C-alpha positions in Angstrom: 10.5 -5.8 -66.8 8.9 -9.2 -67.6 10.8 -9.3 -70.9 14.1 -8.4 -69.2 13.6 -11.1 -66.5 12.7 -13.7 -69.2 15.9 -12.8 -71.1 18.0 -13.1 -68.0 16.6 -16.5 -67.2 17.0 -17.7 -70.8 20.6 -16.7 -71.1 21.6 -18.1 -67.7 22.7 -14.7 -66.3 21.0 -15.6 -63.0 23.7 -18.3 -62.4 26.4 -15.7 -63.1 24.8 -13.3 -60.6 24.6 -16.0 -57.9 28.2 -17.1 -58.6 29.3 -13.5 -58.1 27.5 -13.4 -54.8 29.1 -16.7 -53.8 32.6 -15.5 -54.8 32.1 -12.2 -52.9 31.0 -14.0 -49.8 33.9 -16.4 -50.0 36.4 -13.6 -50.5 35.1 -11.7 -47.5 35.2 -14.8 -45.3 38.7 -15.7 -46.5 40.0 -12.2 -45.8 39.1 -12.6 -42.2 41.6 -15.5 -41.8 44.2 -15.1 -44.6 46.1 -12.4 -46.5 44.6 -10.9 -49.7 46.7 -13.0 -52.0 45.8 -16.2 -50.2 42.1 -15.2 -50.0 41.9 -14.5 -53.7 43.7 -17.8 -54.5 41.4 -19.8 -52.2 38.3 -18.1 -53.7 39.0 -18.7 -57.3 41.1 -21.9 -57.4 38.1 -24.2 -57.4 39.5 -26.5 -54.7 37.7 -24.8 -51.8 34.1 -24.3 -52.9 31.5 -22.9 -50.4 28.1 -24.4 -50.0 26.6 -21.9 -52.3 29.1 -22.7 -55.1 28.3 -26.4 -54.7 24.5 -25.7 -54.9 25.0 -23.6 -58.0 27.1 -26.3 -59.7 24.5 -28.9 -58.8 21.6 -26.8 -60.1 23.4 -26.1 -63.3 24.0 -29.8 -63.9 20.4 -30.7 -63.1 18.9 -27.9 -65.2 17.3 -29.4 -68.3 19.1 -28.3 -71.5 16.5 -27.9 -74.2 18.2 -27.4 -77.4 16.2 -25.3 -79.8 16.5 -27.3 -83.0 14.6 -25.8 -85.8 14.1 -27.8 -88.9 15.7 -26.1 -91.8 13.6 -26.2 -94.9 15.2 -25.9 -98.2 13.4 -23.4 -100.4 13.1 -24.6 -103.9 12.3 -22.2 -106.7 10.8 -23.2 -110.0 13.3 -23.6 -112.8 14.2 -20.4 -114.5 14.7 -20.0 -118.3 18.4 -19.8 -119.2 18.0 -16.6 -121.1 16.0 -13.7 -119.8 15.4 -11.0 -122.4 14.1 -7.6 -121.5 12.5 -5.6 -124.2 12.0 -1.8 -124.1 8.5 -0.4 -124.4 7.3 0.5 -127.9 6.3 4.0 -126.9 8.1 6.1 -124.4 6.9 9.4 -123.0 8.7 11.5 -120.5 6.3 12.4 -117.7 7.0 15.9 -116.3 5.9 16.9 -112.9 4.3 20.2 -112.2 5.9 22.3 -109.6 3.1 24.5 -108.1 5.4 26.4 -105.8 7.6 27.6 -108.7 4.5 28.8 -110.5 3.5 30.9 -107.5 6.9 32.5 -107.3 7.0 33.3 -111.0 3.5 34.9 -111.3 3.3 38.7 -110.6 1.3 40.0 -107.7 -2.4 40.8 -108.3 -3.1 44.4 -109.4 -4.5 46.5 -107.7 -3.3 45.3 -104.3 -6.1 43.9 -102.2 -7.7 46.4 -99.9 -8.8 45.8 -96.4 -12.5 45.8 -95.8 -12.1 47.8 -92.5 -10.9 51.1 -94.0 
């Protein structure tokens, strides 16, 4: 929950949530006095802000904008020879892998069959 709250505050989503509350309140107040079209126009035209909209705008302006400027370092590699020659090994042996499961399937069952000790 702490990480989610930190991300919300870092991205500025709290201002969007407060602005949504302000617009909803303004729309509800305007619907009491005007028609739906006029209420929507007054709510979103920006000419009739409520006290909460003014407080949000002032808080956004006064909020310190810290720009995360990270110094970019140029990674420099040592000079590489112009020609890179790869030589094959002098001796090459193909290494085979042993499949123990296949060996178990190919061997015949033990003769005589094992007997139970409880007979």
